[in-house]
N, C-alpha and C positions, 0 to 999 in steps of 0.2 A: 410177430406185432416190429415195425419197423422202427428207426429209433426216432422220427419223426411228429409219430404216431406214441411213444411211449414216452419223448420229451410234452407234448402238449398234454400226456395224460396229468403228468406230475406236474404239470405247471394248473392248470386247470383245479388239480387233489390238491395242490398244497393253497389254491386261491380258496380252495372251502375252508379247509380249516384253517386259515385267519379269518377268515368272516363271521367263524362258529364263534372263535374267541372272542373276535375284534365286536360281537352279537353279546357274550358276556357279559364282557367289560363295560358296554356304553348300554344306558340307558336315557333311553331317548322313545319317542312318540316309534311304530307302526311306524305309520307314513315317515316320516325321515328318513328312518331303516331303508325302506322299502327303496327311499327314491336313493340313497346311496350306492345301497347294492347295487342297486339298476346301472348307475353311472360307473359303477365297479369294475361290472363285468362287462361293459360296452369300454371299457378304456382297454380293460388284460388283453379283451378280442384284438380288438386294434392295435394292440404290440404282439398279438401272436403273428396276425396279420400281415400287420408291416418285417417282421423278421424274415433273413435270409438265411431258409432252411436247406438250398438245395448244396451246399460244400460239405455239408452234415451225412457221414457216411451212413446206409442203414446197416441193423444189426438185428438178424435175428437175439431177442431176450428171453423167447419160451426155455430154452432148455436153462438160463441163468433163474429163470424163477421156478424150476421145475428144484435146483436145489436148494429151497429157500420153502421148505411147507410149513414153518411156523408159520412167518408171514400172511401167508394163505389161511390156514387156519385160523390164527387168534383174526382174521378180517369174520370171517362169515361166523367165531365164534363171538363176534359186534356183534353182528346185524341181527343173530338168531335171537339173544341177549336186546336188542331193541324193540325187533319183533312181536316180542312178549309181554314187553311194557308197555308199548302201542296197543297193544289187544287188551291186559287189565287195564289200561287203563279208558278204553272204551268199548267194556263187558255189557252188549246189547242184554237190557233184560225186559220183563214188561210189567204195567204198573199195576200196583195195587186196585181191588174191586172184587165182584163180586158177578158173574157169568148165570144166564140159566139157560137152559134148553132149552131150544123150539122145537123139541120133538114131544118131551116130559117135562112141563112145569116147575118138579121135586128138585130133578137131576142137577147139577150146576157144579162150579166149579168156582173158588176162592182163591186170588191170587193176594196173597200177604209177605212182606218182608223177606223175598227172593225164594217164597214156600208157594205150592199149587195143593190146594186140598181140594180133594174131590166129596163130594156132599150129597146125600139124597132129604130132601128135607123131610121130618117124620124120626128118620132111624140115626142113630148115635153113632159119631166121627170116630176111626181108629186108627191109632198111629199107624196102620198099614193105609190108608187114606190120604196120608200128607206125604208126599213127591220133592224131591228137590229139583231142578229143572237146570238145564242148559239148554241153549240159543245156540245154532249150527246153520250157517250157510254151505251151501255144496252148489256151487255149476246154477247158481242164481236163485235155489229152493230153499226155502228153510226151515228147516228141521227145531221140531223142542222135543226133547227128552226126558224125561221122568223118572227116577229110582226113588223107593219109599225104603222105608229102614229096614225089611227085612231082605232090600236089593234087587225086588223086583223092579222092571222096568218096562217102559210104555212110550214109543218111539208116534211122533206125527208129522206131517208135514202142513205147515202153516199155511192155508190156503188164502187165507186175510186174514185179519185185528187190525180194527178203527177201533176208534173214540166207544162206538154204541155195536159194534158187531165181530164175536173172534169166529173163526169155520176153519177148524182142521179136521186133518183125515188119518185117522186110526192105520197106520201101516201094516199091522198086522192081519187086519183085516180088511182093506180098502174102501172101508163105509166112511161118510163126510158128516162130522157132529158138528152141528152151526147153536152159539151160541149170543143170547144179546144183555148188556150190560143190563145189573139189577137196576131199579130205580130208587 
């Protein structure tokens, strides 16, 4: 990394750090903040363009940063913590409701208070029919993992989830299960 790039990086980093503090201190509307930020970004960009960096010596600072692992490590930890907070704040979930199988009208799934209950009308539901669930996404495919109190785990891919229909594929067998919302 040459000195020009490093100075530009520090300038931009300082700018965003200042803007973060500025936003915390200021209680104005979102539109006003956006307009102010846009104007400031343009102003800083113009200032950087106007700088004469031709006389600044290029220096490779790569080795210098290798001697400061705590700085890099702390930045990584901060980034990981922010990512965890964002994921926790926006944890995906399924809406409460009952879904009836299109293959067997007595079989169904009930989603209630963060749990999934597999039921069959006319039979008693046991504690092993109640599952905690987790929604994940990998390479554009959404997955539903169910785990009951005895540790049994069932994995599905979600093919469709809409207001009136739920289509999932049981990964262990590859069969497709279709449910419609109970009226």
